[in-house]
SEDREN-30867 format. One line per 10 residues: for each residue x, y, z of N, C-alpha, C, O. Coordinates in steps of 0.05 Angstrom, whole numbers. Atoms other than C-alpha are relative to their C-alpha. Example, Ala and Ser with C-alpha at 12.3 -4.5 7.8 and 13.67 -1.06 7.14 Angstrom:
2
18,-24,0,246,-90,156,18,24,0,39,24,13 ~ -16,-24,-1,273,-21,143,-15,22,14,-5,44,18 .
END
This chain:
405
-18,16,-17,-109,-38,-862,1,-29,-11,-22,-39,-12 ~ -2,30,6,-91,-108,-885,7,-22,14,30,-23,23 ~ 2,15,-26,-103,-164,-840,37,-18,-6,54,-23,11 ~ -23,17,12,-43,-202,-881,25,18,11,35,11,32 ~ -23,-21,-8,11,-148,-872,-1,1,25,21,-5,36 ~ -4,-4,-32,-8,-137,-798,9,-29,11,29,-29,24 ~ -10,32,-5,2,-214,-785,26,3,-4,40,-1,16 ~ -26,4,4,66,-209,-816,17,18,20,32,6,36 ~ -11,-14,-22,91,-151,-773,0,-11,27,19,-13,42 ~ 3,16,-33,66,-185,-709,14,-20,1,21,-28,23 .
-14,32,-1,100,-250,-728,30,7,3,44,-4,20 ~ -28,-12,1,168,-209,-744,14,17,29,38,21,34 ~ -9,-15,-19,162,-169,-679,2,-19,17,24,-21,29 ~ 2,20,-20,144,-226,-636,30,-18,0,45,-21,19 ~ -29,11,-1,207,-264,-661,25,15,2,44,1,10 ~ -18,-25,-7,253,-205,-656,6,-1,33,27,-3,46 ~ 1,-5,-31,232,-199,-583,9,-27,17,19,-26,39 ~ -6,27,-19,240,-276,-560,30,-4,-11,43,-18,5 ~ -26,4,10,306,-279,-598,19,14,21,40,2,28 ~ -18,-16,-14,335,-221,-554,-3,-12,28,-23,-8,41 .
0,10,-33,356,-258,-484,-6,24,19,-20,23,39 ~ -3,-25,-21,365,-189,-452,-26,8,3,-35,7,26 ~ 26,-15,-4,298,-157,-466,-21,-24,5,-44,-18,12 ~ 25,23,-20,258,-226,-444,7,-3,22,-11,-8,38 ~ -3,-4,-25,296,-222,-386,-9,22,21,-16,19,44 ~ 11,-23,-13,277,-154,-368,-25,3,-2,-36,19,13 ~ 30,-2,3,206,-163,-394,-7,-12,25,-24,0,39 ~ 16,28,-16,193,-227,-345,11,11,28,-4,17,46 ~ -11,0,-31,245,-214,-284,-7,28,13,-14,29,37 ~ -2,-31,-13,244,-132,-275,-26,-1,14,-25,5,38 .
23,-11,-15,167,-129,-258,0,-18,24,-8,-6,44 ~ 0,19,-23,173,-190,-208,19,10,21,13,10,45 ~ -19,-7,-21,232,-166,-175,-7,31,9,-5,39,32 ~ 10,-27,-17,206,-94,-170,-26,-2,23,-28,13,42 ~ 21,8,-11,140,-125,-141,13,-9,28,4,1,48 ~ -9,20,-22,179,-167,-90,13,23,16,9,26,40 ~ -12,-21,-15,222,-107,-75,-15,22,15,-6,30,37 ~ 13,-20,-12,169,-52,-61,-21,-16,18,-35,-4,35 ~ 22,9,-20,123,-104,-27,15,-12,29,1,-16,48 ~ -14,8,-22,180,-130,24,18,21,13,13,28,36 .
-27,-17,0,241,-83,25,-15,29,9,-7,42,28 ~ 11,-34,-6,195,-10,24,-24,-3,9,-38,17,7 ~ 26,-1,-9,134,-33,54,-2,15,27,14,11,46 ~ 7,-16,-27,106,14,107,-16,-11,21,-31,1,36 ~ 24,12,-21,73,-41,149,23,0,27,47,1,28 ~ -15,-3,-28,89,-39,224,5,-31,7,-13,-48,12 ~ -9,26,-7,130,-99,238,24,0,20,44,13,15 ~ -18,3,-16,172,-119,299,13,25,7,37,24,10 ~ -2,-28,1,172,-36,309,15,-3,35,6,-18,52 ~ -13,0,-31,220,-23,379,-25,13,18,-35,35,13 .
23,-18,-15,167,-4,429,9,-1,30,9,-23,41 ~ -2,-4,-25,185,22,497,-15,9,22,-21,33,21 ~ 16,-1,-20,146,20,559,8,4,27,27,-9,36 ~ -2,-11,-25,143,52,625,-21,-4,19,-41,11,17 ~ 20,6,-11,101,21,676,-3,16,29,7,9,50 ~ -4,-14,-28,87,73,728,-18,-8,19,-18,1,42 ~ 19,8,-17,30,36,755,7,-28,13,-1,-32,36 ~ -12,17,-12,63,-28,768,-16,-21,15,-7,-37,31 ~ 29,17,-7,-9,-63,783,5,-26,-21,18,-30,-41 ~ 11,22,17,-36,-127,762,-14,9,-31,-10,-6,-50 .
11,-4,24,-74,-94,706,20,16,-14,18,15,-39 ~ -12,-9,15,-21,-54,686,23,-23,-18,30,-18,-41 ~ -15,18,11,25,-117,671,-18,-18,-17,-7,-28,-37 ~ 14,15,18,-31,-154,641,-5,14,-29,-8,0,-49 ~ 7,-18,18,-43,-94,593,29,-2,-15,27,-4,-40 ~ -29,2,16,36,-97,570,3,-26,-3,20,-30,-20 ~ -6,32,4,35,-175,572,-17,-1,-26,-5,-10,-46 ~ 21,-2,24,-26,-168,519,12,16,-22,12,7,-45 ~ -12,-14,18,10,-113,483,26,-20,-19,28,-23,-43 ~ -22,9,9,74,-151,474,-14,-33,-21,-3,-43,-40 .
6,27,3,34,-217,461,-12,0,-36,-19,-19,-51 ~ 8,-3,26,14,-185,395,12,-10,-25,3,-21,-46 ~ -20,-1,19,75,-187,361,8,20,-24,28,19,-38 ~ -5,-23,20,72,-129,317,25,20,14,40,31,-2 ~ -14,-18,-6,115,-88,363,23,-22,18,17,-45,25 ~ -22,11,-13,183,-108,398,-3,17,29,6,40,30 ~ 2,-11,-23,166,-90,470,25,0,20,34,-22,28 ~ -21,-2,-16,223,-68,513,-12,23,27,-25,44,25 ~ 12,-18,-21,210,-43,588,22,16,10,45,6,11 ~ -14,-17,-16,244,12,622,-9,0,27,-32,-6,34 .
7,3,-24,253,17,694,-7,39,9,-23,45,27 ~ 10,-27,-5,248,99,695,-2,16,-27,10,12,-48 ~ 5,-18,25,221,151,650,23,10,-11,26,10,-35 ~ -29,-10,14,292,182,643,9,-22,-21,15,-17,-44 ~ -15,13,22,317,119,613,-16,0,-27,-7,6,-49 ~ 16,-4,29,257,116,562,5,19,-10,20,15,-30 ~ -7,-34,16,265,188,539,23,-1,-9,26,9,-31 ~ -19,0,21,336,175,527,8,-19,-21,25,-15,-38 ~ 0,17,24,323,109,487,-15,15,-23,-12,12,-47 ~ 22,-17,25,272,155,449,20,10,-18,23,4,-42 .
-14,-23,13,323,206,436,26,-12,-25,33,-6,-48 ~ -27,14,18,383,161,412,-9,-17,-22,7,-23,-40 ~ 10,15,20,337,122,370,-1,-33,6,-9,-49,-11 ~ 12,25,-8,332,56,409,-21,-17,1,-23,-41,1 ~ 28,13,3,262,53,407,-15,21,-16,-12,45,-12 ~ 19,-20,16,214,86,358,-29,9,12,-42,28,5 ~ 26,-9,-9,153,85,401,2,-5,26,13,-26,31 ~ -2,5,-25,145,93,476,-30,9,12,-43,28,3 ~ 23,7,-11,82,75,523,6,6,25,22,-8,37 ~ 0,-8,-31,77,112,592,-25,-11,4,-44,-8,-10 .
25,3,-12,28,79,635,0,20,26,21,24,37 ~ -2,-16,-23,10,125,693,-7,-15,23,-19,-37,21 ~ 1,10,-25,10,111,766,-28,-10,4,-30,-33,11 ~ 31,2,-2,-71,114,768,-13,-21,-18,-37,-25,-17 ~ 11,12,25,-81,67,709,-16,-27,6,-31,-37,-12 ~ 15,16,-7,-110,12,746,-22,4,14,-42,-11,14 ~ 29,-13,-9,-157,54,785,-19,12,-23,-44,8,-21 ~ 12,-11,18,-179,88,727,-15,-22,-14,-39,-24,-15 ~ 9,26,14,-184,22,686,-30,-17,9,-45,-29,-6 ~ 17,24,-13,-232,-15,736,-23,23,8,-44,12,17 .
15,-18,-8,-271,53,750,-28,-3,-14,-30,-8,-38 ~ 22,-3,15,-345,56,738,-5,26,-6,-25,26,-20 ~ -2,-27,10,-338,132,725,6,4,-29,28,-3,-38 ~ -8,-4,28,-342,150,654,12,25,-4,13,34,-27 ~ -14,-25,1,-309,211,667,32,-6,11,50,12,8 ~ -26,11,-6,-247,173,694,12,-18,-14,25,-36,-4 ~ -11,21,22,-225,136,634,28,-6,3,42,13,10 ~ -35,3,-4,-152,109,639,10,12,-33,1,12,-56 ~ -13,-11,19,-104,144,600,28,-14,2,40,-24,21 ~ -26,21,6,-40,113,562,13,23,-22,6,27,-46 .
-15,-19,22,8,168,534,18,-17,-15,33,-35,-7 ~ -20,21,24,43,140,470,17,27,-15,7,47,-24 ~ -21,-28,12,104,188,444,17,-22,-22,27,-42,-13 ~ -12,13,12,136,161,381,19,19,-17,18,44,-18 ~ -17,-19,23,189,182,326,-10,9,-19,-19,-8,-34 ~ 11,-14,25,164,229,275,18,3,-14,14,18,-33 ~ -16,-6,25,224,227,237,-7,-19,-21,-7,-10,-43 ~ 9,21,19,203,164,199,-33,5,-1,-49,-7,13 ~ 29,-17,2,137,202,180,-21,-21,-12,-44,-20,-2 ~ 15,21,15,104,146,136,-2,-25,25,-24,-35,31 .
3,18,-17,118,95,189,-12,3,26,-26,-12,39 ~ 10,-12,-28,106,135,250,-32,7,1,-47,6,21 ~ 34,-1,5,33,149,222,-16,-22,3,-37,-24,16 ~ 15,28,-1,20,77,210,-1,-12,25,-19,-25,35 ~ -4,17,-27,52,56,277,-24,17,21,-37,5,38 ~ 18,-18,-18,10,115,312,-32,-7,0,-47,-3,18 ~ 30,7,7,-59,89,277,-1,-25,13,-18,-27,30 ~ 1,24,-8,-46,18,295,1,-4,27,-14,-20,38 ~ -6,1,-32,-20,28,366,-27,10,16,-37,0,36 ~ 24,-10,-18,-80,71,385,-27,-19,-6,-47,-16,8 .
23,17,2,-130,17,359,8,-26,17,-10,-38,29 ~ -12,19,-17,-86,-34,394,-4,5,28,-15,-13,41 ~ -1,-12,-28,-84,3,462,-37,-2,5,-48,-16,21 ~ 29,3,-2,-159,11,455,-13,-28,4,-30,-32,22 ~ 12,29,-5,-177,-60,449,10,-17,25,-2,-32,39 ~ -17,14,-22,-123,-82,496,-15,4,27,-26,-13,41 ~ 10,-11,-23,-145,-36,549,-29,-8,9,-37,-11,32 ~ 28,7,-2,-215,-54,539,-4,-32,15,-16,-38,36 ~ -4,30,-9,-204,-127,551,11,-3,31,1,-18,48 ~ -15,5,-31,-160,-121,614,-19,16,14,-23,8,37 .
21,-9,-15,-212,-78,637,-21,-7,14,-31,2,35 ~ 31,13,0,-271,-121,632,11,-27,18,-4,-39,34 ~ -6,21,-16,-227,-176,662,-1,7,27,-15,-6,43 ~ -2,-3,-26,-208,-139,722,-27,8,14,-30,3,38 ~ 28,-2,-10,-282,-118,734,-12,-21,6,-26,-22,26 ~ 14,24,-3,-305,-183,727,10,-14,26,-5,-26,42 ~ -14,14,-22,-252,-209,779,-11,17,22,-15,6,44 ~ 5,-17,-31,-273,-151,828,-34,-6,5,-45,-3,26 ~ 27,4,-7,-347,-170,819,1,-33,10,-17,-40,25 ~ 0,27,-4,-331,-243,827,11,-6,27,5,-27,37 .
-12,-3,-18,-291,-229,887,-18,10,20,-12,2,43 ~ 16,-16,-10,-348,-186,916,-23,-19,3,-37,-16,23 ~ 17,22,1,-394,-243,902,1,-20,19,-18,-28,33 ~ -13,20,-26,-354,-292,947,-3,14,25,-11,0,43 ~ -4,-13,-25,-350,-240,1002,-31,-1,8,-37,-9,30 ~ 27,-2,-5,-426,-232,995,-14,-28,12,-29,-28,31 ~ 10,25,-6,-440,-307,998,7,-10,27,-9,-22,40 ~ -14,5,-21,-392,-316,1055,-18,10,22,-26,-5,40 ~ 7,-15,-23,-424,-258,1099,-31,-12,2,-42,-15,24 ~ 31,11,-8,-500,-288,1082,0,-26,17,-22,-36,23 .
1,30,-23,-489,-350,1126,1,9,27,-12,-4,43 ~ -7,-15,-20,-468,-304,1180,-28,17,11,-40,12,32 ~ 18,-20,-2,-522,-246,1172,-12,6,-18,1,21,-32 ~ 12,-4,24,-575,-240,1121,-9,30,-9,-19,37,-30 ~ 7,-28,4,-582,-168,1132,28,8,-12,27,26,-29 ~ -24,-11,14,-506,-161,1111,1,-11,-24,12,1,-43 ~ 1,12,29,-520,-214,1054,-9,18,-22,0,21,-45 ~ 20,-12,22,-571,-171,1022,23,28,-5,27,36,-29 ~ -17,-24,7,-517,-106,1031,18,-9,-22,18,3,-43 ~ -28,9,12,-457,-144,1000,-15,-5,-31,-5,5,-51 .
6,2,26,-506,-169,942,-4,23,-15,0,22,-40 ~ 11,-16,18,-529,-108,922,29,19,-7,25,32,-27 ~ -24,-5,2,-451,-80,924,10,-19,-20,24,-9,-38 ~ -16,14,20,-429,-139,882,-17,8,-29,-5,10,-50 ~ 12,-7,20,-489,-121,835,7,25,-24,6,27,-48 ~ -10,-25,11,-464,-54,823,26,2,-12,34,21,-25 ~ -25,6,9,-399,-78,807,5,-17,-24,23,-16,-40 ~ 3,11,24,-420,-124,759,-18,17,-20,-22,4,-41 ~ 17,-19,15,-464,-67,724,24,4,-25,49,3,-22 ~ -14,-9,23,-440,-48,653,19,27,7,7,46,17 .
-15,-24,-7,-384,6,662,10,7,-20,5,-6,-40 ~ -10,-18,23,-344,54,620,17,-24,-15,16,-47,-6 ~ -19,22,15,-295,15,570,24,1,6,40,-17,1 ~ -27,1,-12,-236,40,601,16,21,-12,38,27,-1 ~ -21,-15,18,-206,88,548,-21,12,-11,-44,4,-10 ~ 25,-22,14,-241,146,508,10,4,-24,5,24,-38 ~ -11,-1,31,-203,131,444,-19,-18,-16,-26,-39,-4 ~ 12,14,16,-244,104,385,9,6,-27,5,26,-40 ~ -11,-1,28,-207,83,320,-7,-19,-14,-7,-41,-3 ~ 9,10,24,-230,53,257,14,5,-26,12,27,-36 .
-11,0,25,-191,40,194,-17,-13,-20,-18,-37,-16 ~ 12,9,30,-232,25,127,17,-12,-19,38,-2,-26 ~ -17,14,20,-206,-23,79,22,-15,11,25,-39,4 ~ -26,9,-4,-142,-35,112,1,4,29,10,25,38 ~ 7,-8,-23,-158,-45,183,30,-3,15,34,10,36 ~ -31,4,-11,-82,-62,202,16,23,-13,40,24,-8 ~ -23,-19,14,-52,-7,162,24,-13,-12,47,-6,-9 ~ -20,22,14,-18,-64,120,11,15,-17,-7,20,-33 ~ -16,-13,19,33,-22,76,6,-16,-25,13,-5,-47 ~ -5,22,26,42,-87,30,-22,8,-17,-14,10,-40 .
18,-3,22,-21,-72,-6,2,19,-10,4,19,-34 ~ -9,-29,14,-10,-2,-15,19,4,-17,15,21,-35 ~ -29,-1,14,64,-12,-47,-11,-17,-21,-12,-7,-44 ~ 13,22,21,30,-76,-87,-10,12,-19,2,13,-40 ~ 20,-14,18,-23,-38,-119,7,26,-14,-6,35,-33 ~ -14,-19,11,20,18,-134,20,-7,-18,24,6,-38 ~ -20,8,14,76,-19,-159,-8,-4,-32,6,5,-51 ~ 6,4,33,37,-42,-226,5,30,-17,15,34,-39 ~ 1,-30,19,32,35,-246,27,9,-3,33,26,-20 ~ -31,-10,4,108,40,-233,11,-12,-26,21,1,-44 .
-16,14,18,130,-16,-274,-11,2,-28,4,2,-48 ~ 15,4,27,79,-16,-329,2,26,-14,-2,28,-38 ~ -5,-25,6,93,57,-334,32,2,-10,39,0,-34 ~ -27,5,9,168,58,-334,18,-18,-21,34,-9,-38 ~ -12,19,15,191,-8,-362,-17,4,-29,-2,4,-49 ~ 13,5,28,145,-7,-422,13,22,-18,25,17,-38 ~ -11,-25,9,166,60,-439,29,-2,-9,36,5,-32 ~ -28,-3,2,239,50,-433,8,-23,-19,27,-21,-34 ~ -7,20,21,236,-19,-473,-9,7,-23,5,1,-42 ~ 12,-7,33,196,7,-533,22,23,-8,36,20,-28 .
-20,-16,17,241,68,-541,22,-8,-5,33,1,-25 ~ -29,5,-1,307,37,-530,-2,-22,-26,16,-20,-43 ~ -4,22,24,290,-26,-582,-11,17,-28,-6,9,-51 ~ 4,-14,32,261,27,-638,20,18,-9,23,24,-32 ~ -26,-18,6,323,72,-632,23,-22,-12,37,-17,-32 ~ -26,19,15,373,11,-645,-12,-8,-26,3,-8,-46 ~ -2,6,23,332,-11,-698,-4,21,-19,-1,13,-42 ~ -12,-24,11,336,59,-727,29,3,-8,35,12,-30 ~ -23,-2,-1,405,56,-718,15,-25,-13,37,-20,-23 ~ -8,18,19,417,-12,-752,-17,2,-27,-11,-16,-43 .
14,-9,21,369,15,-807,-26,-21,-10,-37,-21,-32 ~ 19,26,9,319,-50,-804,-27,21,-1,-45,18,-18 ~ 27,-15,-4,264,8,-780,-9,13,-29,-32,13,-39 ~ 4,-12,29,273,44,-847,-9,-17,-24,-25,-11,-42 ~ 10,26,20,268,-17,-887,-29,-9,1,-44,-14,-18 ~ 30,6,-6,205,-33,-851,-19,22,-11,-41,18,-22 ~ 16,-27,15,181,40,-873,-5,2,-24,-24,16,-33 ~ 4,2,38,190,26,-949,-18,-21,-6,-24,-25,-29 ~ 17,26,10,147,-36,-948,-26,11,-5,-30,35,0 ~ 21,-10,8,80,-30,-971,-25,1,32,-49,6,32 .
16,-4,-28,53,-32,-891,-6,29,4,10,45,-6 ~ 4,-23,-6,21,30,-867,15,9,26,24,-9,40 ~ -8,-1,-22,48,70,-809,-16,-12,20,-5,-22,40 ~ 21,9,-28,-15,49,-764,6,-35,-4,5,-50,16 ~ 0,27,-5,-2,-21,-786,28,-8,15,29,-25,33 ~ -22,-2,-9,72,-11,-771,-1,2,35,9,-13,51 ~ 11,-5,-27,43,20,-704,-12,-21,18,-13,-19,42 ~ 16,28,-12,7,-43,-685,17,-16,1,20,-28,22 ~ -23,22,-1,60,-87,-703,24,0,20,40,-18,23 ~ -18,-2,-13,103,-59,-655,-16,-2,30,-7,-16,48 .
10,-5,-30,56,-43,-592,-11,-28,2,-5,-37,24 ~ 19,22,-8,13,-111,-598,15,-18,15,10,-22,39 ~ -14,21,-14,69,-166,-584,11,11,28,12,-4,48 ~ -11,-8,-24,100,-117,-530,-24,0,24,-22,-7,48 ~ 21,5,-18,33,-114,-502,-15,-23,11,-30,-24,30 ~ 15,24,-11,11,-183,-497,25,-12,18,20,-31,34 ~ -22,13,-20,82,-197,-461,-4,14,25,1,4,47 ~ 3,-22,-29,67,-140,-410,-23,-12,11,-23,-13,36 ~ 28,2,-10,-8,-166,-403,12,-30,17,8,-34,40 ~ -12,18,-18,31,-232,-385,12,1,25,11,-17,43 .
-11,-8,-22,71,-196,-337,-21,8,24,-20,1,48 ~ 25,-2,-17,10,-173,-305,-8,-27,16,-8,-30,40 ~ 16,30,-11,-18,-240,-291,24,-11,20,22,-15,44 ~ -22,10,-22,48,-263,-264,1,13,24,-2,1,45 ~ -2,-20,-23,55,-201,-220,-22,-7,25,-18,-9,50 ~ 26,5,-16,-16,-215,-192,2,-29,16,-6,-35,39 ~ -4,26,-19,4,-286,-176,25,0,17,29,-19,32 ~ -25,0,-20,69,-269,-142,-4,17,19,7,11,41 ~ 12,-11,-25,36,-214,-101,-24,-14,17,-33,-5,38 ~ 21,15,-13,-16,-266,-83,18,-25,14,12,-30,37 .
-9,22,-15,27,-326,-64,26,4,16,31,-9,36 ~ -22,-8,-16,91,-294,-42,-2,20,24,11,16,44 ~ 10,-19,-13,62,-232,-7,-29,5,14,-35,23,30 ~ 30,1,-8,-11,-249,5,-16,16,-5,-37,16,9 ~ 11,-23,14,-37,-196,-29,-16,-5,-22,-6,-8,-44 ~ 18,3,24,-92,-206,-72,-22,27,-9,-34,42,7 ~ 21,-24,4,-137,-154,-107,-30,-8,14,-41,-30,10 ~ 35,5,-10,-210,-149,-70,-20,3,-22,-43,-5,-21 ~ 19,0,22,-239,-134,-132,0,-18,-26,19,-34,-21 ~ 1,15,22,-249,-173,-201,28,-3,-10,40,18,-15 .
-28,4,7,-181,-200,-220,3,1,-30,24,7,-41 ~ -1,1,28,-203,-207,-294,-6,33,-8,2,41,-30 ~ 7,-27,5,-227,-133,-291,26,18,3,30,38,-11 ~ -24,-10,-6,-160,-114,-264,24,-1,-25,37,17,-37 ~ -21,7,29,-117,-150,-321,-6,13,-27,12,21,-42 ~ 5,-8,20,-156,-126,-373,4,38,-1,10,51,-20 ~ -2,-28,4,-156,-50,-351,37,4,-3,48,20,-18 ~ -28,-4,4,-77,-61,-341,14,-1,-24,36,10,-26 ~ -5,11,23,-69,-88,-409,-3,21,-14,14,29,-29 ~ 7,-28,17,-104,-26,-436,19,23,4,23,41,-13 .
-20,-21,-13,-54,16,-396,26,-2,-16,39,16,-27 ~ -24,7,15,3,-23,-427,7,15,-32,29,20,-42 ~ 0,-9,28,-16,4,-496,1,29,5,13,41,-13 ~ -6,-26,-5,-16,73,-470,32,5,3,44,20,-12 ~ -21,-1,-8,49,67,-439,23,-3,-29,42,12,-34 ~ -14,7,26,76,34,-508,0,21,-17,18,23,-33 ~ 5,-15,23,53,86,-546,22,26,6,38,36,-9 ~ -20,-22,-4,90,140,-503,31,-4,3,48,12,9 ~ -25,8,8,149,96,-517,9,7,-24,32,15,-27 ~ 0,-11,28,139,111,-590,11,27,2,34,32,-6 .
-2,-23,0,139,178,-580,28,12,10,37,31,-3 ~ -24,-4,-6,205,185,-539,20,-12,-19,43,-3,-19 ~ -20,15,20,239,137,-592,-2,25,-25,21,33,-29 ~ 6,-18,21,218,190,-650,14,19,10,29,29,-8 ~ -14,-25,-3,250,245,-616,30,-2,15,43,17,23 ~ -30,6,-7,316,206,-594,15,-9,-21,7,-28,-35 ~ -20,17,16,377,194,-634,13,-20,1,19,-34,-19 ~ -16,19,-6,415,150,-595,-16,-18,22,-35,-9,34 ~ 18,12,-16,391,95,-553,8,15,36,-7,14,55 ~ -11,-12,-29,431,131,-489,-16,24,3,-18,34,25 .
11,-18,0,390,187,-509,-33,-8,12,-46,3,29 ~ 27,10,-7,325,150,-504,-3,-9,35,-21,-3,50 ~ 3,13,-26,343,115,-437,-4,27,20,-22,27,37 ~ -2,-22,-16,359,188,-406,-30,12,2,-41,18,23 ~ 31,-13,0,285,217,-431,-13,-16,19,-26,-6,37 ~ 19,17,-19,256,150,-399,2,6,30,-18,9,43 ~ -8,-3,-31,289,160,-329,-14,30,4,-28,34,24 ~ 5,-28,-2,274,232,-337,-32,-2,6,-41,6,27 ~ 30,3,-2,195,216,-349,-4,-13,24,-25,-6,34 ~ 0,20,-23,205,164,-287,0,18,21,-17,13,38 .
-2,-14,-25,221,219,-236,-27,15,11,-36,12,34 ~ 33,-8,-17,149,261,-235,-19,-28,3,-37,-28,19 ~ 18,22,-4,117,187,-243,-1,-12,30,-20,-22,40 ~ -4,12,-21,147,168,-181,-9,23,28,-21,17,49 ~ 8,-23,-14,137,237,-146,-25,10,5,-32,15,28 ~ 24,-9,7,71,260,-172,-18,-16,-7,-35,-3,-19 ~ 17,15,11,30,203,-189,-18,-10,22,-41,-18,16 ~ 10,8,-21,10,184,-123,8,-24,10,-3,-34,29 ~ -16,31,-5,58,117,-122,3,-1,25,-7,-19,38 ~ -9,4,-25,87,136,-61,-9,21,16,-4,17,40 .
9,-21,-20,60,199,-29,-25,15,-12,-26,27,-33 ~ 22,-7,8,-9,218,-30,-4,28,-16,12,46,-11 ~ -3,-25,12,-29,274,-77,-15,22,13,-11,46,6 ~ 23,-21,-15,-85,311,-29,27,14,15,25,38,14 ~ -21,-11,-10,-14,329,8,20,24,-16,36,39,-5 ~ -16,-15,17,15,365,-51,-14,31,-3,-36,35,8 ~ 8,-22,7,6,437,-74,-21,3,-18,-18,-11,-39 ~ 22,1,23,-59,453,-114,12,-1,-29,4,-17,-46 ~ -6,3,27,-19,469,-176,15,-25,-3,9,-35,-25 ~ -12,27,3,23,405,-170,-18,-21,-11,-14,-33,-32 .
23,14,3,-40,367,-165,-10,6,-25,-15,-13,-40 ~ 12,-1,33,-67,396,-233,21,-10,-15,14,-28,-30 ~ -24,15,15,2,377,-264,-6,-33,-2,-7,-46,-23 ~ -6,27,-6,-2,308,-234,-23,-14,-17,-22,-36,-28 ~ 26,17,19,-74,296,-268,9,-2,-28,-1,-22,-39 ~ -6,2,24,-43,307,-334,21,-22,-7,32,-21,-29 ~ -13,21,5,-4,238,-325,-20,-22,3,-36,-26,21 ~ 23,25,-2,-42,176,-346,7,-23,23,-8,-42,28 ~ -6,25,-22,-3,132,-287,-12,14,21,-17,-3,38 ~ 12,-8,-20,-37,181,-236,-28,-13,7,-38,-18,29 .
28,7,3,-104,157,-261,1,-38,2,-16,-51,14 ~ -3,25,-1,-84,86,-267,10,-8,24,5,-31,30 ~ -8,9,-27,-55,83,-200,-26,-3,19,-33,-21,34 ~ 24,2,-17,-118,105,-171,-17,-21,-8,-29,-33,10 ~ 16,26,4,-155,50,-212,10,-23,14,-6,-38,26 ~ -15,24,-13,-101,-3,-186,-10,-2,30,-22,-22,38 ~ 8,-3,-32,-115,16,-112,-23,0,5,-28,-15,24 ~ 28,5,3,-187,22,-121,-9,-28,-3,-25,-37,13 ~ 6,26,5,-192,-47,-150,15,-19,28,3,-36,41 ~ -19,19,-23,-135,-77,-94,-12,2,26,-16,-16,42 .
5,-5,-36,-159,-41,-30,-28,7,8,-37,6,30 ~ 30,1,-9,-230,-27,-39,-21,-22,-13,-43,-27,-5 ~ 20,19,22,-259,-76,-94,-16,12,-16,-36,1,-26 ~ 19,-10,21,-286,-29,-133,-4,-10,-29,16,-21,-39 ~ 7,10,27,-321,-46,-204,-2,22,-20,-1,45,-11 ~ -2,-16,25,-324,-11,-275,-19,31,7,-14,54,-1 ~ 23,-15,3,-388,25,-255,16,26,21,18,47,8 ~ -15,-17,-15,-348,69,-194,24,12,-11,34,34,-4 ~ -30,-11,15,-287,76,-238,-2,7,-26,18,13,-39 ~ 1,-16,21,-319,98,-297,16,26,-6,33,26,-24 .
-16,-24,8,-292,172,-293,31,-9,-4,40,0,-25 ~ -30,7,5,-219,145,-290,0,-17,-17,23,-16,-28 ~ -8,10,33,-224,101,-350,-10,11,-15,-4,0,-36 ~ 1,-18,20,-253,153,-391,23,15,-2,35,18,-23 ~ -31,-18,7,-192,197,-378,16,-21,-4,36,-9,-12 ~ -21,17,0,-149,135,-382,-3,-6,-33,17,-13,-46 ~ 7,3,29,-182,128,-457,8,17,-10,24,16,-28 ~ -11,-30,16,-173,196,-473,33,8,3,42,26,-11 ~ -29,4,-1,-97,190,-455,8,-15,-20,26,-7,-35 ~ -13,13,14,-88,134,-493,-9,7,-31,8,6,-49 .
11,-10,32,-130,158,-561,26,23,-6,37,24,-28 ~ -9,-23,9,-88,221,-554,34,-11,-1,48,2,-17 ~ -27,7,6,-15,184,-548,5,-13,-21,27,-8,-31 ~ -2,14,10,-28,136,-593,-1,14,-26,11,7,-46 ~ -4,-13,26,-46,191,-645,23,16,4,33,23,-18 ~ -22,-16,6,12,230,-627,25,-23,-10,41,-16,-28 ~ -22,19,15,60,162,-640,-6,-4,-23,13,-3,-38 ~ -5,-4,29,36,158,-705,4,20,-17,17,17,-38 ~ -11,-29,10,42,227,-725,32,0,-1,46,7,-20 ~ -30,-2,-7,113,221,-697,15,-16,-19,35,-7,-31 .
-6,15,26,120,160,-745,-3,6,-23,15,-2,-39 ~ 11,-16,29,89,192,-805,28,20,-5,41,17,-26 ~ -22,-18,2,144,247,-797,26,-11,-3,41,-1,-20 ~ -29,17,6,206,201,-792,5,-14,-26,27,-20,-36 ~ -1,22,24,185,162,-852,10,14,-20,13,3,-42 .
END
């Protein structure tokens, strides 16, 4: 391999890319637009979700409980006078979640018996499966925390009232004062938490869908767009005759391969940095792991997708055919790579098929870095598989170019 020929090819490809305004706009704008769309529009985050409530207790404790629930800002709380009206609103879609406060809520909340914990019934619309699941998990945690706080305040108020009564009685009768003090001490003793639900979400306590979507968007963009841009650009060069002219030069097939991949890979590496910055400043989502490690892994994965684009171009006669094949490849990417749907919920055979997609392993790495802050040590198996896929696709792309020479 000649370094001089390779530099010439790199300069040629870079100039050709920068001279094409449409390609540059697609390389820069599409990844950022996809990140914003998936982060804002398609987020599964629970935000201002219509929440209908029916207060069967109508007590001070229940009113405090619902006020604290509304003050959180996550739900749009809408009170209903009757249970029937709340059920009708849930059926017709006016509310997505219903909270039913039972009549004995206040009594159970301040009870000292562990067997009489307060119960709150939650009914939610399961048609929006992902959002409903997030709402259920977040609402259970919120209800637990709010009920505990309200119950603690109620018990403290009862204890304070008992102490006041004990002090007043002590001035008249010392014996009665001792009895009242004993009663006050029992009320101020530690009681049950008021509810029996214990919910804990690791790595994403608020079940924020933005982090999930942003970390997966890198896999979607770097898989689909790189394949499409590479396949279409090389097919157009074949139709114009410039690619055949390049193949009759002294440059080897491997040098031509690198000359095509490295300039586009550098542009997409810059795209990764821009997407990380956009996700951080616009969406408030930064990777919990090492940013430089994430950019390095993403840049390496770009070369894998570019090699796949070269394979697609070698088997396409027209640009339209290359686009169709790239779109067909993107369908299993979205459905089976874990970008939008968890693999563990798929049939076993489909899971095995999904393991054959490089995007599956990259999205796992991306989410591990973004959501859990993992490093190279724990991700070594996935990195190894990604390296194997890259080597196979680059070898296949090289062989495809040699056959078309």
